[in-house]
ROLOBA-11665 format. One record per residue: residue in three letters; residue number from 0; x, y, z of N, C-alpha, C, CB in turn; chain. Coordinates in nm, 4 decimals. Glycine has a CB too. Layout:
! ROLOBA-11665
R,ALA,NUM,X,Y,Z,X,Y,Z,X,Y,Z,X,Y,Z,A
...
This chain:
! ROLOBA-11665
R,MET,0,9.8480,9.9910,6.9582,9.9347,10.1480,6.9421,10.0431,10.1915,6.9698,9.8960,10.2379,6.9952,A
R,THR,1,10.1271,10.2520,6.9932,10.2217,10.3566,7.0602,10.1690,10.4161,7.0594,10.3277,10.4040,7.0337,A
R,THR,2,10.2261,10.6025,7.1648,10.1359,10.7215,7.1345,10.1847,10.7792,7.0161,10.1302,10.8286,7.2455,A
R,GLU,3,10.3213,10.7566,6.9720,10.3841,10.7772,6.8346,10.2895,10.7428,6.7607,10.5073,10.7047,6.7976,A
R,ASP,4,10.2768,10.6239,6.7035,10.1731,10.6083,6.6155,10.0200,10.6556,6.6082,10.1721,10.4998,6.6120,A
R,LEU,5,10.0190,10.6831,6.7349,9.8723,10.7875,6.7530,9.8732,10.9066,6.7172,9.8228,10.8130,6.8851,A
R,LYS,6,9.9992,11.0049,6.7000,10.0443,11.1224,6.6641,10.0358,11.1042,6.5414,10.1623,11.1650,6.7090,A
R,ARG,7,10.1082,10.9662,6.4969,10.1080,11.0127,6.2921,9.9858,11.0064,6.2198,10.2012,10.8968,6.1817,A
R,ALA,8,9.9166,10.9448,6.2572,9.7445,10.9160,6.2550,9.7068,11.0526,6.2587,9.6660,10.8215,6.3951,A
R,ALA,9,9.6947,11.1254,6.3969,9.6704,11.2452,6.4466,9.7184,11.3751,6.3041,9.7679,11.2493,6.6038,A
R,ARG,10,9.8721,11.3645,6.2814,9.9093,11.4701,6.1682,9.8620,11.4039,6.0558,10.0687,11.5104,6.1499,A
R,VAL,11,9.8092,11.3193,5.9829,9.7588,11.2606,5.8442,9.5904,11.3422,5.8441,9.7552,11.0471,5.8470,A
R,LEU,12,9.5246,11.3138,5.9774,9.4097,11.4113,5.9751,9.4225,11.5213,5.9881,9.3286,11.3986,6.0478,A
R,ARG,13,9.5125,11.5625,6.0323,9.5275,11.7442,6.0609,9.5399,11.7603,5.8803,9.7232,11.8209,6.1864,A
R,THR,14,9.6134,11.6877,5.8255,9.6740,11.7655,5.6794,9.5812,11.7231,5.6152,9.8239,11.7309,5.6040,A
R,GLU,15,9.5101,11.6387,5.5994,9.3592,11.5839,5.5075,9.2178,11.6741,5.4834,9.2940,11.4493,5.5929,A
R,LEU,16,9.2556,11.6913,5.6788,9.0848,11.7262,5.7267,9.1271,11.9194,5.7017,9.0240,11.6546,5.9683,A
R,GLY,17,9.2159,11.9486,5.7182,9.2347,12.0996,5.7997,9.2094,12.1474,5.9247,9.1717,12.1852,5.7509,A
R,ILE,18,9.2284,12.0635,6.0038,9.1393,12.0714,6.1518,9.2501,12.1063,6.2245,9.0556,11.9236,6.2198,A
R,THR,19,9.2677,12.1632,6.3258,9.3667,12.1605,6.4414,9.4395,12.0478,6.5035,9.3086,12.2068,6.5373,A
R,HIS,20,9.5895,12.0335,6.5554,9.6198,11.9310,6.5748,9.6046,11.8836,6.7086,9.7199,11.9238,6.5310,A
R,SER,21,9.5362,11.9585,6.7826,9.4410,11.9153,6.8935,9.3061,11.8452,6.8824,9.4118,12.0219,6.9576,A
R,ARG,22,9.2533,11.9052,6.8064,9.1125,11.8314,6.7737,9.1648,11.7279,6.6771,8.9824,11.9346,6.6999,A
R,ALA,23,9.2109,11.6796,6.5504,9.2949,11.5975,6.5189,9.3544,11.4841,6.6355,9.3871,11.6802,6.4651,A
R,LEU,24,9.3966,11.4888,6.7527,9.4597,11.4268,6.8495,9.3021,11.3593,6.8826,9.5547,11.5292,6.9683,A
R,GLU,25,9.2379,11.4521,6.9572,9.0834,11.3934,6.9945,9.0035,11.2962,6.9204,8.9924,11.4967,6.9955,A
R,LEU,26,9.0194,11.3318,6.7752,8.9194,11.2286,6.6613,8.9916,11.1153,6.7020,8.9230,11.2554,6.4652,A
R,VAL,27,9.1478,11.1071,6.6936,9.2364,10.9713,6.6744,9.2457,10.8992,6.8248,9.4088,11.0117,6.6122,A
R,ALA,28,9.1979,10.9778,6.9312,9.1504,10.8948,7.0300,9.0146,10.8469,7.0473,9.1778,10.9469,7.1292,A
R,HIS,29,8.9354,10.9015,6.9930,8.7673,10.8357,6.9827,8.7582,10.7500,6.9044,8.6518,10.9209,6.9388,A
R,GLN,30,8.8592,10.7494,6.7765,8.8426,10.6601,6.7039,8.8752,10.5304,6.7325,8.8852,10.6907,6.6176,A
R,ARG,31,9.0124,10.5137,6.8638,9.0733,10.4417,6.9184,8.9803,10.3640,7.0262,9.1786,10.5107,6.9578,A
R,GLY,32,8.8539,10.4356,7.0921,8.7267,10.3839,7.1819,8.8312,10.4380,7.3359,8.6728,10.1565,7.1582,A
R,TYR,33,8.8537,10.5459,7.3028,8.9396,10.6047,7.4607,8.8214,10.7588,7.4579,9.1951,10.6620,7.4343,A
R,LYS,34,8.7726,10.7819,7.5225,8.7282,10.9215,7.6152,8.8052,11.0221,7.5616,8.7592,10.9187,7.7854,A
R,ASP,35,8.9209,11.0552,7.5515,8.9819,11.2025,7.5271,9.1113,11.1317,7.5103,8.9711,11.3369,7.6585,A
R,TRP,36,9.2134,11.2529,7.4751,9.3390,11.2313,7.3932,9.4118,11.1836,7.5297,9.4110,11.3794,7.2987,A
R,ASN,37,9.4039,11.2127,7.6586,9.4776,11.2213,7.7476,9.5029,11.0755,7.8074,9.4271,11.3175,7.8298,A
R,THR,38,9.3765,11.0102,7.8038,9.3828,10.8750,7.8225,9.4064,10.7664,7.7263,9.2860,10.8509,7.8704,A
R,ALA,39,9.4208,10.8357,7.5857,9.4507,10.7703,7.4647,9.6146,10.7409,7.4973,9.4122,10.8704,7.3209,A
R,ALA,40,9.6653,10.8476,7.5169,9.8234,10.8328,7.5716,9.8599,10.8096,7.6823,9.8957,10.9273,7.5611,A
R,ALA,41,9.7800,10.8093,7.8062,9.8169,10.7286,7.8835,9.7994,10.5629,7.8669,9.7649,10.7767,7.9804,A
R,MET,42,9.7097,10.5143,7.7829,9.6829,10.4062,7.8010,9.7609,10.3042,7.6828,9.5402,10.4102,7.8103,A
R,SER,43,9.7746,10.3994,7.5482,9.8896,10.3537,7.4142,10.0115,10.3104,7.4366,9.9288,10.4614,7.3224,A
R,GLU,44,10.0787,10.3759,7.5814,10.1937,10.2807,7.5711,10.2694,10.2036,7.5954,10.2361,10.2890,7.5618,A
R,PRO,45,10.3604,10.0846,7.5567,10.3509,9.9730,7.5368,10.3974,9.9356,7.7152,10.4407,9.9253,7.3967,A
R,ALA,46,10.3456,9.8073,7.7481,10.3808,9.7769,7.8627,10.5273,9.7487,7.8929,10.3081,9.6833,7.8914,A
R,GLY,47,10.5998,9.8293,7.9970,10.7113,9.7962,8.0495,10.7400,9.8142,8.1587,10.7857,9.8300,8.0029,A
R,LEU,48,10.8745,9.7906,8.2478,10.8707,9.8507,8.3627,10.9790,9.9440,8.3717,10.8695,9.7616,8.4630,A
R,GLY,49,10.9213,10.0216,8.5011,11.0041,10.1959,8.5016,11.0861,10.0858,8.6535,10.8521,10.4275,8.5562,A
R,ALA,50,11.1751,10.2435,8.6457,11.2879,10.2192,8.7585,11.1840,10.2248,8.8993,11.4318,10.3632,8.7575,A
R,PRO,51,11.1806,10.1332,9.0093,11.1057,10.1278,9.1336,11.1167,10.2616,9.1810,11.1555,10.0237,9.2368,A
R,VAL,52,11.0351,10.3209,9.2263,11.0495,10.4030,9.3297,11.0303,10.3816,9.4663,10.9899,10.4842,9.3072,A
R,PRO,53,11.1221,10.4055,9.5673,11.0998,10.3525,9.7068,11.0284,10.4596,9.7790,11.2352,10.3132,9.7829,A
R,VAL,54,10.9342,10.3988,9.9059,10.8519,10.4540,9.9382,10.9737,10.4769,10.1008,10.6912,10.3720,9.9188,A
R,LEU,55,10.9713,10.5852,10.1325,10.9900,10.5706,10.2780,10.9185,10.6664,10.3927,11.1303,10.5836,10.2944,A
R,ARG,56,10.8978,10.5874,10.4929,10.8481,10.6476,10.6284,10.8853,10.7316,10.6806,10.8478,10.5919,10.7145,A
R,MET,57,10.8471,10.8563,10.7066,10.8672,10.9727,10.7634,10.7679,11.0387,10.8624,10.8870,11.0476,10.6672,A
R,SER,58,10.8098,11.0913,10.9708,10.7078,11.1416,11.0653,10.7681,11.2652,11.1252,10.6678,11.0345,11.1778,A
R,ASP,59,10.8918,11.3153,11.0737,10.9155,11.4276,11.1427,10.9479,11.5409,10.9632,11.0746,11.3923,11.2846,A
R,VAL,60,10.8658,11.5584,10.9154,10.8435,11.6734,10.7824,10.9902,11.7699,10.7752,10.6815,11.8011,10.8214,A
R,GLU,61,11.0158,11.8359,10.8707,11.0782,11.9853,10.8825,11.2241,11.9187,10.8821,11.0305,12.0960,11.0408,A
R,ARG,62,11.2635,11.7730,10.9836,11.3642,11.7325,11.0047,11.4190,11.6531,10.8461,11.3445,11.6525,11.1362,A
R,THR,63,11.3257,11.5948,10.8228,11.2781,11.5195,10.6766,11.3678,11.6145,10.5467,11.0646,11.5378,10.6509,A
R,ARG,64,11.3201,11.6991,10.5317,11.3140,11.8026,10.4369,11.4547,11.8824,10.4953,11.1551,11.8938,10.4394,A
R,GLU,65,11.4900,11.9032,10.5702,11.6216,11.9718,10.5847,11.7470,11.8692,10.5737,11.6243,12.0473,10.7277,A
R,LEU,66,11.7207,11.7639,10.5959,11.8563,11.6330,10.5517,11.8065,11.6412,10.3654,11.8159,11.3943,10.6588,A
R,TYR,67,11.6564,11.5865,10.3288,11.6807,11.5471,10.2148,11.6770,11.6794,10.0964,11.5813,11.4340,10.1962,A
R,VAL,68,11.6642,11.7879,10.1588,11.6507,11.8891,10.0054,11.7644,12.0051,10.0685,11.4405,11.9807,9.9602,A
R,GLY,69,11.8478,12.0412,10.1903,11.9389,12.1015,10.2286,12.0530,12.0322,10.2812,11.8950,12.1757,10.2989,A
R,PHE,70,12.0791,11.9121,10.2857,12.1965,11.8436,10.3079,12.2239,11.7523,10.2209,12.2018,11.7910,10.4190,A
R,LEU,71,12.1050,11.6543,10.1139,12.1680,11.5759,10.0331,12.1253,11.6306,9.8909,12.1361,11.4297,10.0634,A
R,ARG,72,12.0674,11.7616,9.8772,12.0516,11.8495,9.7655,11.9598,11.7960,9.6824,12.1696,11.8762,9.6950,A
R,PHE,73,11.8431,11.7151,9.7467,11.7754,11.6630,9.6445,11.6361,11.7695,9.6491,11.7503,11.4910,9.6684,A
R,ARG,74,11.5402,11.7573,9.4999,11.4657,11.8977,9.5130,11.3185,11.8282,9.5089,11.5009,12.0280,9.3721,A
R,VAL,75,11.2609,11.8769,9.5680,11.0991,11.8319,9.6122,11.0384,11.8489,9.4697,11.0071,11.9471,9.7463,A
R,VAL,76,10.9547,11.7804,9.4065,10.9297,11.7184,9.2737,10.7203,11.7053,9.2775,11.0403,11.5276,9.2698,A
R,LEU,77,10.7085,11.6803,9.4227,10.5517,11.6398,9.4503,10.5716,11.6345,9.5679,10.4788,11.5090,9.3928,A
R,GLU,78,10.4463,11.7319,9.6349,10.3884,11.7881,9.7580,10.2592,11.7272,9.8043,10.3665,11.9300,9.7400,A
R,HIS,79,10.2205,11.6631,9.8417,10.0360,11.6371,9.8452,9.9968,11.6222,9.9534,9.9685,11.5149,9.7785,A
R,ARG,80,9.9111,11.6499,10.0049,9.8098,11.6233,10.1361,9.6632,11.6157,10.0500,9.8123,11.7752,10.2753,A
R,PHE,81,9.5919,11.5135,10.1418,9.4294,11.5092,10.1138,9.3793,11.6332,10.1182,9.3439,11.4273,10.2142,A
R,GLU,82,9.4177,11.6949,10.2488,9.3345,11.8135,10.3179,9.4630,11.8782,10.4204,9.1730,11.7445,10.4218,A
R,PRO,83,9.4264,11.9815,10.4786,9.5493,12.0362,10.5421,9.5229,11.9858,10.6663,9.5752,12.1933,10.5385,A
R,GLY,84,9.6535,11.9621,10.7254,9.6515,11.9208,10.8443,9.6325,11.7544,10.8049,9.5359,12.0009,10.9357,A
R,LEU,85,9.6097,11.6881,10.7064,9.6479,11.5652,10.6777,9.7756,11.4929,10.7142,9.6388,11.5640,10.5662,A
R,PRO,86,9.8479,11.3620,10.6431,9.9576,11.3688,10.6002,10.0143,11.3899,10.4625,9.9895,11.2874,10.6390,A
R,LEU,87,10.1785,11.4083,10.4869,10.2589,11.4422,10.3448,10.2758,11.3145,10.2924,10.4114,11.5201,10.3556,A
R,TYR,88,10.2648,11.3869,10.1833,10.3894,11.2900,10.1115,10.4735,11.3800,9.9916,10.3094,11.1344,10.0228,A
R,LEU,89,10.5605,11.3319,10.0028,10.6755,11.3887,9.8854,10.7831,11.3310,9.7916,10.7532,11.4628,9.9438,A
R,ARG,90,10.7691,11.3591,9.6975,10.8800,11.2828,9.6176,10.9790,11.3949,9.5479,10.8062,11.1799,9.4935,A
R,VAL,91,11.1234,11.2853,9.6119,11.2235,11.4245,9.5690,11.3019,11.3530,9.4961,11.3150,11.5193,9.6895,A
R,GLU,92,11.4198,11.4192,9.4149,11.4820,11.3561,9.2989,11.5964,11.4204,9.3009,11.4128,11.3636,9.1666,A
R,ARG,93,11.7038,11.3725,9.2436,11.7917,11.4207,9.2337,11.9321,11.2889,9.1377,11.8003,11.4782,9.3868,A
R,ASP,94,11.9279,11.4055,9.0514,12.0489,11.2921,8.9341,11.9720,11.1520,8.8937,12.2281,11.2224,9.0389,A
R,GLY,95,11.8479,11.1442,8.8594,11.7776,11.0212,8.8104,11.7596,10.9290,8.9379,11.8652,10.9438,8.6887,A
R,THR,96,11.7983,10.9985,9.0857,11.7427,10.8968,9.1930,11.5919,10.9645,9.2314,11.8577,10.8844,9.3445,A
R,ARG,97,11.5074,10.8567,9.2309,11.3853,10.9619,9.3032,11.3544,10.8233,9.4173,11.2042,11.0284,9.1650,A
R,LEU,98,11.3380,10.9625,9.5001,11.2464,10.9147,9.6606,11.1180,10.9400,9.6825,11.2936,10.9824,9.7892,A
R,ASP,99,11.0093,10.8600,9.7391,10.8904,10.9069,9.7831,10.9226,10.9362,9.9532,10.7665,10.7917,9.7452,A
R,LEU,100,10.8742,10.9813,9.9977,10.8589,11.0224,10.1742,10.6949,11.0752,10.2107,10.9845,11.1827,10.2202,A
R,SER,101,10.6744,10.9839,10.3099,10.5549,10.9552,10.3347,10.5757,10.9571,10.5151,10.5061,10.8094,10.2490,A
R,GLU,102,10.4493,11.0553,10.5561,10.3675,11.0431,10.6288,10.2849,10.9480,10.6953,10.3302,11.0908,10.5947,A
R,HIS,103,10.1989,10.8678,10.5738,10.0749,10.7994,10.6086,10.1251,10.6576,10.6552,9.9671,10.7935,10.4806,A
R,HIS,104,10.0126,10.6243,10.7221,10.0812,10.4948,10.8058,10.0415,10.4003,10.7048,10.0193,10.4513,10.9756,A
R,GLY,105,10.1578,10.3209,10.6918,10.1180,10.1973,10.6197,10.2389,10.1995,10.5091,9.9493,10.2023,10.5519,A
R,ASP,106,10.2484,10.3488,10.4724,10.3845,10.3581,10.3675,10.4870,10.3702,10.3883,10.3978,10.4359,10.2925,A
R,GLY,107,10.5451,10.2539,10.3671,10.7127,10.2470,10.3902,10.7161,10.1379,10.5449,10.7976,10.4527,10.4261,A
R,THR,108,10.8355,10.1391,10.5835,10.8868,10.1186,10.7592,11.0080,10.1551,10.7625,10.8882,9.9643,10.8318,A
R,PRO,109,10.9986,10.2588,10.8697,11.1050,10.3291,10.9126,11.2605,10.2089,10.9469,11.0373,10.4166,11.0566,A
R,GLY,110,11.3493,10.2539,10.8889,11.4731,10.1421,10.8960,11.4780,10.0964,10.7704,11.4570,10.0125,10.9977,A
R,SER,111,11.4024,10.1194,10.6634,11.4383,10.0861,10.5373,11.5718,10.1276,10.4960,11.3478,10.1342,10.4535,A
R,VAL,112,11.6387,10.0492,10.3794,11.7534,10.0493,10.3193,11.7582,10.1200,10.1847,11.7912,9.9229,10.3106,A
R,VAL,113,11.7761,10.1924,10.1284,11.8302,10.1774,10.0080,11.9366,10.2265,9.9287,11.7620,10.1920,9.9577,A
R,TRP,114,12.0118,10.1222,9.7899,12.1190,10.1214,9.7811,12.1263,10.2541,9.6654,12.1686,9.9771,9.7558,A
R,ILE,115,12.2179,10.3259,9.6095,12.2192,10.4087,9.5294,12.3618,10.4264,9.4770,12.1599,10.5123,9.5808,A
R,PRO,116,12.3838,10.3470,9.3494,12.4541,10.3703,9.2673,12.5087,10.4941,9.2644,12.4058,10.3414,9.1790,A
R,VAL,117,12.6471,10.5561,9.2914,12.7103,10.7119,9.2490,12.8468,10.6689,9.1719,12.7529,10.8290,9.4065,A
R,ALA,118,12.8207,10.7882,9.1132,12.9651,10.7699,8.9956,13.0835,10.7929,9.0565,12.9739,10.8794,8.8640,A
R,ASP,119,13.0765,10.8979,9.1648,13.1995,10.9130,9.2792,13.1445,10.9856,9.4156,13.3354,11.0168,9.2136,A
R,VAL,120,13.1843,10.8470,9.5092,13.1119,10.8548,9.6317,13.2007,10.9842,9.7014,13.1119,10.6964,9.7222,A
R,ARG,121,13.3448,10.9892,9.6510,13.4216,11.1142,9.7537,13.4243,11.2126,9.7004,13.5615,11.1066,9.7989,A
R,GLY,122,13.3647,11.2547,9.6267,13.3179,11.4067,9.5336,13.2098,11.3670,9.6224,13.2926,11.4316,9.3261,A
R,LEU,123,13.0903,11.3264,9.6550,12.9618,11.3238,9.6484,13.0041,11.3626,9.8133,12.8669,11.1794,9.5840,A
R,GLN,124,13.0629,11.3000,9.9018,13.1013,11.3253,10.0335,13.1748,11.4687,10.0649,13.1888,11.2128,10.0700,A
R,ARG,125,13.2462,11.5041,9.9877,13.2905,11.6192,9.9545,13.1942,11.7572,9.9657,13.3335,11.5943,9.8293,A
R,GLU,126,13.1062,11.7267,9.8935,13.0013,11.8004,9.8894,12.8599,11.8259,9.9878,12.9752,11.7649,9.7888,A
R,LEU,127,12.8558,11.7052,10.0284,12.8058,11.6978,10.1073,12.8115,11.7851,10.2833,12.8220,11.5924,10.0823,A
R,LEU,128,12.9575,11.7387,10.2823,13.0485,11.8126,10.4365,13.0975,11.9907,10.3981,13.2504,11.6938,10.4716,A
R,ALA,129,13.0898,11.9923,10.2499,13.0437,12.1222,10.2510,12.9089,12.2393,10.2794,13.0696,12.1260,10.1656,A
R,THR,130,12.8090,12.1419,10.2920,12.7020,12.2185,10.2930,12.6627,12.2804,10.4706,12.5834,12.1180,10.2186,A
R,GLY,131,12.7963,12.2028,10.5735,12.7721,12.2546,10.6662,12.6698,12.2274,10.7605,12.7704,12.3406,10.6331,A
R,TYR,132,12.6045,12.0807,10.7317,12.4926,12.0444,10.8043,12.5156,12.0066,10.8969,12.4202,11.9740,10.7659,A
R,GLN,133,12.5422,12.0678,11.0419,12.5807,11.9876,11.1754,12.5279,11.8980,11.2225,12.5835,12.0421,11.2705,A
R,HIS,134,12.4479,11.8057,11.2028,12.3505,11.6359,11.2295,12.4598,11.5348,11.1198,12.1118,11.6394,11.1385,A
R,MET,135,12.5333,11.5442,11.0610,12.5855,11.4140,11.0165,12.7319,11.4371,10.9357,12.4688,11.3409,10.9169,A
R,ARG,136,12.8384,11.3951,10.9494,12.9126,11.3892,10.8540,12.9951,11.2288,10.8424,12.9989,11.5134,10.8725,A
R,PRO,137,12.9399,11.1855,10.7104,12.9182,11.0892,10.7030,13.0638,11.0377,10.6342,12.7909,11.0774,10.6478,A
R,GLY,138,13.1107,10.9040,10.6522,13.2500,10.8756,10.6133,13.2740,10.7827,10.4959,13.3178,10.8198,10.7262,A
R,VAL,139,13.3512,10.7060,10.4552,13.3362,10.6409,10.3366,13.4201,10.4957,10.3725,13.3962,10.7373,10.2052,A
R,ASP,140,13.3015,10.3927,10.3555,13.3534,10.2683,10.3567,13.4383,10.2149,10.2923,13.2898,10.2063,10.3468,A
R,GLU,141,13.5373,10.1859,10.2783,13.6553,10.1412,10.1336,13.6216,9.9775,10.1171,13.8743,10.1645,10.1818,A
R,GLU,142,13.5695,9.9701,10.2272,13.5617,9.7770,10.1964,13.4120,9.7372,10.1953,13.6441,9.6621,10.3462,A
R,ALA,143,13.3292,9.8358,10.1894,13.2075,9.7787,10.1852,13.1644,9.6904,10.0408,13.1158,9.8953,10.2126,A
R,PRO,144,13.0849,9.5781,10.0519,13.0412,9.5130,9.9459,12.9662,9.5537,9.8244,12.9857,9.4385,9.9901,A
R,GLY,145,12.9986,9.5714,9.7252,12.9882,9.6279,9.6101,13.0338,9.7637,9.6084,12.8672,9.6172,9.5687,A
R,GLY,146,13.1521,9.7939,9.6486,13.2251,9.8932,9.6351,13.2416,9.9868,9.7324,13.1941,9.9417,9.5444,A
R,PRO,147,13.3526,10.1313,9.6984,13.3297,10.2283,9.8903,13.1460,10.2683,9.8679,13.4734,10.4701,9.9129,A
R,THR,148,13.1649,10.3208,9.9892,12.9747,10.3227,10.0287,12.9861,10.4093,10.1117,12.8795,10.1824,10.1022,A
R,MET,149,12.9013,10.5452,10.1060,12.8873,10.6247,10.2402,12.7419,10.6291,10.2689,12.9482,10.7789,10.2339,A
R,THR,150,12.7074,10.6104,10.3763,12.5825,10.5637,10.4646,12.5161,10.6961,10.4908,12.6227,10.4806,10.6151,A
R,VAL,151,12.4366,10.7367,10.4956,12.3664,10.8465,10.5294,12.2202,10.7826,10.6335,12.3264,10.9297,10.3727,A
R,VAL,152,12.1832,10.8154,10.7449,12.1045,10.7963,10.7835,11.9433,10.9086,10.8199,12.1763,10.7442,10.8553,A
R,ASP,153,11.8431,10.9020,10.7899,11.7586,10.9748,10.8126,11.7044,10.9896,10.9436,11.6862,10.9508,10.7390,A
R,PRO,154,11.6323,11.1239,10.9702,11.5578,11.1491,11.1106,11.4527,10.9986,11.1347,11.4456,11.3202,11.0965,A
R,ASN,155,11.4307,10.9460,11.0495,11.3213,10.8245,11.0485,11.3601,10.6708,11.0599,11.2472,10.8315,10.9163,A
R,GLN,156,11.5339,10.6370,11.0888,11.6402,10.5064,11.0652,11.6355,10.4719,10.9241,11.6005,10.3628,11.1531,A
R,ASN,157,11.5838,10.5323,10.8135,11.6285,10.5276,10.6677,11.7811,10.5351,10.6157,11.5636,10.6369,10.6069,A
R,VAL,158,11.8100,10.3945,10.5750,11.9214,10.3820,10.5523,11.9318,10.4400,10.4078,11.9608,10.2510,10.5791,A
R,LEU,159,12.0606,10.5222,10.4101,12.0799,10.5697,10.2214,12.2596,10.5423,10.2340,12.0204,10.8104,10.1602,A
R,ARG,160,12.2698,10.4045,10.1367,12.3548,10.4040,10.1183,12.4104,10.4448,9.9794,12.3682,10.3187,10.1626,A
R,PHE,161,12.5319,10.5241,9.9122,12.5045,10.5952,9.8384,12.7007,10.4854,9.7977,12.4470,10.7859,9.8823,A
R,ALA,162,12.6645,10.4185,9.6869,12.8167,10.3810,9.6704,12.8579,10.3661,9.5509,12.8562,10.2657,9.7298,A
R,GLN,163,12.9931,10.3434,9.5094,13.0437,10.4035,9.3903,13.0572,10.2446,9.3427,13.1919,10.5188,9.3999,A
R,PRO,164,13.0211,10.1835,9.2410,13.0377,10.0673,9.2189,13.1465,9.9728,9.1454,12.9508,10.0592,9.1815,A
R,THR,165,13.2299,9.8879,9.2101,13.3574,9.8844,9.1745,13.3513,9.7986,9.0111,13.4476,9.8062,9.3065,A
R,ARG,166,13.4342,9.8016,8.9242,13.4350,9.7254,8.7857,13.4949,9.6173,8.8258,13.5082,9.7890,8.6592,A
R,THR,167,13.4555,9.4786,8.8289,13.5159,9.3615,8.8101,13.5416,9.3257,8.6397,13.4240,9.2570,8.8867,A
R,ALA,168,13.6652,9.2508,8.5954,13.7286,9.1867,8.5208,13.5538,9.0661,8.4682,13.8921,9.1200,8.6167,A
């Protein structure tokens, strides 16, 4: 059953029994053999692949944050340490692109490459150059395979290739 199916069942229970929606969701979850609604909702989604999330290694958090947040205009959506002083794990997003950046040993390999499609690579280049970031002034390679491409190398030598795919007939 999908989450929507479970919610429909809860609405019927709510109406028939005159209980709160929250209580109805919990009852439906228990009926299906789950310990609570959150577990039922998580387990009921149909299996399917989502978009991959590259995990890139980072060693200098401040320089990495300066590049991804300050220059590339990603926003931090997750920041996690198991305890103060332990390695940091960051998730950044921008316009549907999600990247994970990790200090954890074994996560990612410095020098990895991520190809990111963009609608207007020259517009992105103008936007980035306008930030005044002093450590990089990326150009656009008009002859790159896959379309005009702007390459940005992060402080850990990870390569981000922002490419404007060319349409072929």
